[in-house]
N, C-alpha and C positions, 0 to 999 in steps of 0.2 A: 125292367125298370121303367117306369113311366116317364114321359118326357119332361124334362125339367125346364122351367120357366128360366130363363136368362137375363130377365130384366123383373125379376120379383122385388130387387130392390138395388137401387142404383149404387155404386161404389161412389167413394169421393173422389172422383176421376178427377185428373189435371186439366186445366185450361191449357190446350196444348200451345207451346210459343211457335210463332214462326217469324219469317222475314229476317231482320238484323239478331233480334236475340237467339235465333236459330242458328245463324250463321256465324257469329261470334263464339258460340260454344263448339261448333265443328271446326272450325279454325283451331280454336285453342288445343280441342283433342286430338286434331292431326298433328301439331307441333308435339305435343305429347308422345303420340304415338314414332314419330319420327326420331324424337330425341331421347327418348327414355324406353319406350316399347322394343321400338328394332333392335337396340344395341344389346339387349337380353336376351332377345328371342332364341338364339341358338343355344345359350348355355341352359335356358329352362328347358327347352326340349331335351337336352342331350342328359340332364339332371335330373329330370322329371323334378322340377324346382316350382315351388307355387311362386306366381310372378308378383311377387311384392312391389318390387320399383314401380311398376307400371300401375299398381292399384293404388299405391300411396301417391303417385304423381296425382292421379284423376281425383283422388279425396283432397289434396293439397289446393289442387285448382278449383275447388268448390263444385264438385261432381257427384259426392257422394250422396245427394238427393236430386238426382237429374230427374226423376219421375215420380218426384214427392210434390204435393201441391204445395205452390206457393204459401197458403195460409199455415201450412206447417212447417214452413221455413225452407222449403225445397226450390228448385228451380224450374217447377211446373211444367216440365216437358212431356209428351206423350209418346204413342208408339212410333211416331215417324222418326222422331228425335232418337229413340232407342236402336231402332234399325240402323242409322247412319251413324251413330256414333260406335257400335259394334262393328258395322263393316269397316270403319276406318282402322278401327283398331285389329280386327281379325285380317286387314291385308299387312300387319306385321308379325302378328302373333296371336294366333287362335286360341291359345289357353289364356291369355289375359283378357281377350274380349269375352270369353263365355264366362269368365270369373267375374268380372265387373258386371256383364249381363246378369248373371245370377243373383247378384247382390242387388241390383234394380228390381230383381223380379221379386225376392224377397221384400224389399223395402216398400214394394207396392201393395202387397197384401196388407202389410202391417198398416199401411196408410188408408185402406181401401175403407175401414171402419173403426179407425182409430179411437180409442177412447183418450180423455184429456191425461190420464196417467202414462198411458202408452206412447202419446206422441213427445212426453218430457222424458220417458225413460229410454224411448228407443228411437223417434223418429228426429228430436234433436240432435243427439250426439251422430246420428245417420247424417243428416244434412251438414251437420258443423265438420266432418272429415274426421271424425272421431270412432266410428263405430261401423263395422262391415256385417251384413247378414246372408244369407242365403235360404235356399228351399232343401227340406229334408222329407221327401215324399216316399220315394222307391224303397220296394222292399223286394228281398230274393223271393220270396213264396208268392207275389202277385206281378214279379216281373213288369212289363211294360205296362201293366194295369195298374198305372201309380194311383189313380183314383181310389184305388180298393185298399186302404190300410187296414194291417193287421195289428198294429201297435195300439196296446191298449192303453186308455186315458179314464183314471179311476178318481173320483172325488174322495178324499181321505178326511176332509173336513169342510167347512164354509169356505175357508182362505186356502187351500192347498189341494192341489192336482198331483197325482203318482203316476209315470209313465213307465209303461215296460214293454219291450219290442225291439227289433232290429231294422235298422235302416242303411241301406245300399247307395253306392254312389251320387254320395252328398259332395258336391262341389264347393269348392273353400273348406273341406272338411279338416276341422283340426286349427284352420286360421282365421275364421270366422268370429263376431264376436258373440253372434246369436243366430239360431237355426228356427226356420219355421216350420214347426214338423206337424204332420197328419196324423191323428189318431182316432181310434172308435171307441166310443163307450164301453168301459169295462162291465158294466152292469148286464145280467142275462135279461133284465126286462128290456133294454133299451130298442126302440125302433130298429130294424135292419135298414142300413144305409144312412145312419144317423152318425156322421164323424165330423171331426171339430179339427181346427187349426188353432196351435199355440206356438208362443215364442218360448225358445228352451235358450237361456243364457249358455255361454260357453264354459264359466265357471260352476254350473250346475256338479252337486255329486251323483255318482250313479250314471255316469257317462263313461264309455270306453270306447276308445278308437281302433280301428281294426289296422293292416299295413297299409303302408304308403302305397299310392296309385303308382302301378307301374304297366300302362297300357301303350298300346301300338301308337297310337298319336294322341293329341291334346294331353301331352304329358305333364303340362303343368297344372293342369285343373284340380290337383289334389280331390280326388274324387275317390273317398273312403267309406268304410261301413261304419256305422255307429249302433253300438248296443247301447240299450237305456235299461239300466239293472235298477227299477224303481225310483228313477229319478223324479227329485221333487220340486216342482215348480208353483208360484202363487197363483191362484184362481183369478187373478186380473191378469194375467199372461193369455188368457183365453180370446180369439180373435174374434170379433162377432158374437154370434151366439153358440151354443151348445148346438151340434148337427148342422152347421154352416158349411162344411168343407166343401160339399158338391158345389154350393153356389161360389165358394170363391174359385174353385177350380175352373168353372167355364167363363166367371165374369172378369178375373185377375190374372190367377196362375196360368191357364192356357192361352190364352193373348199375348201376356207380356212375354212368357217363354219362349212362344213359337217365334216371335219377332225377335227377340235376343239370338236365338238361335240362327235364325234367317240371314240377320245383318252378319253375324259373324262368318257364315260360309259364303254368304257374296263375297265378303272380303278376301278369303282364301282361293275363290273362283277369281276373282281380279286379278289377284298378285300373281296366279298361276298362266294366266292371257298374256298380262305384262312381260312374265319371264320369256313365254315361248316368241312374243314378238320380237322382244330384245336380240334372241339368239338368232332367230331368222335375218334381222336387218344387220348382226356383227357377222355373221358365219357366211365365208367365202370359200369356194372350191378353187384351189389353186392351180388346177388344170385348166379351169376355163376362164377364172377371173371373175366370175359371176356371183352374186349374193343370192342365196336363200329366197332372199325375200324379193327377187325378181321371178321367180317360178310362179306361173299361174295355177299350179295345182295347189301350193302352200297359200298363196295368198287367197284362194278361194276356200279351203280348209279353215285359216284363221278368221277371213270374215264370218263365216258360217258359226263359228264359236262366240265370235263377237256380238251377234245377233242374239243368241241363245241366253248369253248373260245379260244383255240388256233388256231385252223383255220380261225375264225373271227378275231384274232389279225393278222394273217398273210397277210389275204386279206386286212385288213386295211394299213398295211406296205405296201404290194405290190401297192396299189392305191397310197399312199402318194408319194412313189417314182417314180411311173409311171408320176405323175404329175411335180413331180419334173426334171424329166428327157423330158418333153415334149412331151410325147407319144400319140399318135391320139386318142387313147382309155380312155384315163387316167380320163376324167370327169367321164365317164360311171362307171367306176370302183371304182371313189370315191363317187358318187351316192348309188351304190351296197354297199358300205364298213357301211354309215350310217344306210342304211336299215337292214344290218346284225347285225350290233352291237346293235340295238336297239331292235330286237327280242332277241339276246343273253342275254344282259343285263336284260330285264326284266323276261326272261323264268329262266336265271341262279337264279338270286337273290331269285326268289322264290321259287325254287326246294332247294336251299341253305338252306332257311328258314324251308321248311321241314326237312332235313336232320338233323337241330340244334334244333328240336322239340319245346318244351315250352319255353326254356333258349332263343332262337332265336325270338320266337313271343313275348314276353313281352315287352309292352310299354318302349319305353326308351334305348332299345337295340341296338346294333350296326346294326344289320340285319335288324331292324325297320327302321330307317333312310336310309339305301341301298335301302330297297323296294320302300320308299316313291320316293328317288332320281332317281332313274332308272326307274319309270314310265313316267318320263318327256321325255324319249328318244323319243317314238313315237310323242309325241305332238309337241315337237319344230321344228317349220317349218324350211325347207321343211319336212311337214309329212311323214312318212312311205308311207302312200298311194300314195301321189304326188310323190314321188322319184321312187316308182316302175312302174307309169303312165310313167315318163320320161324315166325311162330304157327301157321300153318296146318300147318306142316311139324312142328313140337313133337306139335301135337295128333294128327297122323297117324303117329308113330313113324318120320319119315324124316329122314334127314340134313339138319342146318341148311345146311350147306353143300356142296349137291349138285351146285352149277354154277359 
């Protein structure tokens, strides 16, 4: 596949908010995370329950349109805000963070080239806190190669499309009000690689949901399979032009999705480090009367973990801010941020559990949940391996999708 121009058409990119506007947003999100998200986190994990309390609280606070341009009624924030918001939520509940993050990704895709009709039907209710959306890209047949859909999109008239196929790992599955679906033209004459994105309303006939999500971690994200049996949607639900999906993938989906994940798992790692720190401060040996915090070996290990987390956080913030500023190498930095966060989260939580000893290792402990949640960081597509290949190709001037 040839190199794809990533700036062939600019999306309706937000004008990122900074200073007091962003700080006010983060202050309110932190309040929601502590007062609403945290008290529900254990039950969400234990019952594999969609994190409705936190999602509704964020909507009610006016953050349904966090990354939607102000011209469409949104908050007008960019990737830096998305990273920090997901980080705050992820510190308390990774499922809430990723569900909200995926809503923001879906909203950003709709807003990238929204028509006036799409603004009225989708973006206005999203920004008003009345509508949840999400992505529906992955398929069992193509696995982590989410950018190669096999779901068929067929024009059955000038006013209507028909969708046939199956999607997997749909976050917010069965709970969202709409789904941003990728599909390939059903016509045999359609050019290879001409994929499209469409908005699928939740009440569309021909949709069938698979079993509830029962994962090792991220148990509240309702990551379900969606079967499409000739689901019909209006032709004006097409996003952009026919064949635009690859443009959306690299200009909108990938950066927003990667930063939402990076922020989420930064939050997980941050909480793991704090849990370990608290344990070392609280724990005393009765035979010596000394605290674990006084051990130079444990001081060294905790300090090393803090440094890894902090430099990973700074890379993520830098990558997000670079994308918001439209810098040419921003996408490479964004990809690297997700890779480094995945490594950081998995390794840091594992080491933090070791520092916490048997208390952290026990079933049902907070560290136990963090370890299970963190493990998803490498698996969520684009996977760590795929991203490392893409980064190398970008640095060498090679096509990202050459195989």
